[in-house]
N, C-alpha and C positions, 0 to 999 in steps of 0.2 A: 503493500500499498505505500503511495508517496501524497507523505501528510504535505507536500509543497504545493499541489496540484488545487487549484481553487474548487473543482469541481467536489474533492473530497473536503475540502473546509465547508461549502455548503451542505455536504451530506452530515458533518457534524454538528454544524446550527441546527438543520433541520431537524436530528435527531435531540438535540436538547430541547428544541420547541416541543416536540411528538412526548415527552418525557413529561414536561411541565404541564402540557394542555391533558394527558391521559393520568397523570397522578398525582399533580399538584406541586411535585417536587421541584425545585430550582436546581439544576446541574451548576455546580460551583469547582472554579478549577482551584488548585494551589497556586495564586500567581507568584509567589516565591519561588516556588519550584524546590523545595527544602523540606518535603514530605518524607521522615525517615524510613516508613513503611515501602515507599515506592523503591528505593534505592536497596531496600532488603530483596526486593523481588529480582533485581538485578546483580547482587550480590551471592543469590542462591540459583541463579541460571535461570531463572523463569520469565523466559524473555519471548517464547515462542508467540508469532503472530504480530512481535514488533519490529518495524519495518528499520532494517540494517542492524540488528540484534538477535536475529531469531537462527540463522547459522550455527552449527556446533563450535565452528573456529571461534566466533565473535562470544556465542555465550560461555566456554571456557576460559576467554580472554577474560569478561567481566568478572567471572567467580573468582578467578585469581586477583583481576586490579582491585575487586571490592569498592566500585564507588560509591559515594555519598555525598556528590554534590554534581551538578549539570555541568559545569567546566570538566569533571570525569568523564562524562557520557560522549561529550561533544570533542574531546582529545581522543576517543576509544574509536569512534567513527572515524577519524582523521587519522589515526595510527593504523588501521585495519585495512591499508591500501598497498600497491606495490610498492611505492616509494619509501614511505617510512616505516613500514612493516617490522623492519629489525629492530628498530628502536623501541618495538613491546617491553623485552625483558627488562631494559634500562628504565624506562619510564616506570613500572610496577614496582621495580626495586626503589625508586626515588620517592613514588607516592608511598611505601609502606615503612622506607626508612629516611625519613625528612632531615635535612641537615647535610645528609651524605652525597651530596650531589656533585660529579664534578663538572667543570668546565675546562675545554681544550684553551682558553685565552680569557683573562680577566673581562673582556669587555664582552663578553658573549653571556656574561649571568644574569644582566637586567634583561636580557630579548629573550632567554631560555628559562628564567626561574619557575616561571607560571608552570610548564613543561617540565621540571625536575632537571633539566639540565640536555634534554631531548631536543632536536629540531623535529618539530611534530607538524605546522603548519607552513606552507610555501611562504608567507608573509614574512615569517621568522628568516627563512632561507635571503628573502629579497633586504631584511634589514641589516643581517649579518654581510652579506657582500658590499652593500653600501656602508656601514659603518666600519668594518675591516680594511676594505679594499678599494674604497672611495667611488664605487659604481653610483652611477645615475640613477634614477628612479626608474629610467627606462630599460636602462641595460640590466639592471635587477629583476626584472620582467622576465626576460629572457633566462635568467638562472633559474629561477622558481619554476620556469616551463620545463627546463631540463631534468631539474631535480624533482619532480611530481610526475614526470613520465618516464623516467629512469631512459632517456633517450642517451645511447651511447655517444656516437658521435656528436652531437650536440655537447654533451657533458665534456668529453675531452677537450673540445676548444675552450669552453667556460674554465676547467682546470688549467689549461695552460696560462690564460688572461691572469686567474687570481693566482699563478704562480710567479708571473710576471710581477705582481705589487709585491711578491717578498724579496724580490732582487732588488728592489728601489729601497733597500735598507730596512726593511722590516724583518720580523723574525721568520726563516723559510720553515723552522719547526713546527711554527702554528700553522701556516697553510698547508704543509703537507699534512699534519693530523687532522685539520678540518675536512680536507678534499678527501682523506680516506673515509670521514664518516659519511660525508655523502653518497658516496658510491657505495 
């Protein structure tokens, strides 16, 4: 089920209206999205029928992650994709052991702190190449595409460009470790 579709939103609203009309009960949603009983369902792997959470792999991931906030669910969907999927063990370890996260470079901490030191979102990749390599917003967008789609040919070119940043007097050690993590 695609909850982003307008048709689906109309069906949800019609259902709310029918419940009110037939029972007199008003359906209310947890606007804070902080009900612990809801997160417990994910923690126990009871996500059958929930869009993007019903596969066995995602169910196992949620049971291991023990989500307790909306950010965990958002990050989970973002991590469970070909690009950042290899970051799942690190993300889970970071969430379950806060304060033990590692950052390849000190300037990465403010960018990656919310995701426990993992590159999860394409926007984080864009911010990293802008902050550490001086890329423009446009150029950082190309890097985001390469990272997200794992386009090897495109990635190789971006990696060379990123390494050239290191040759301008910055630390090659950091650029090498970052590129390794991206690939």
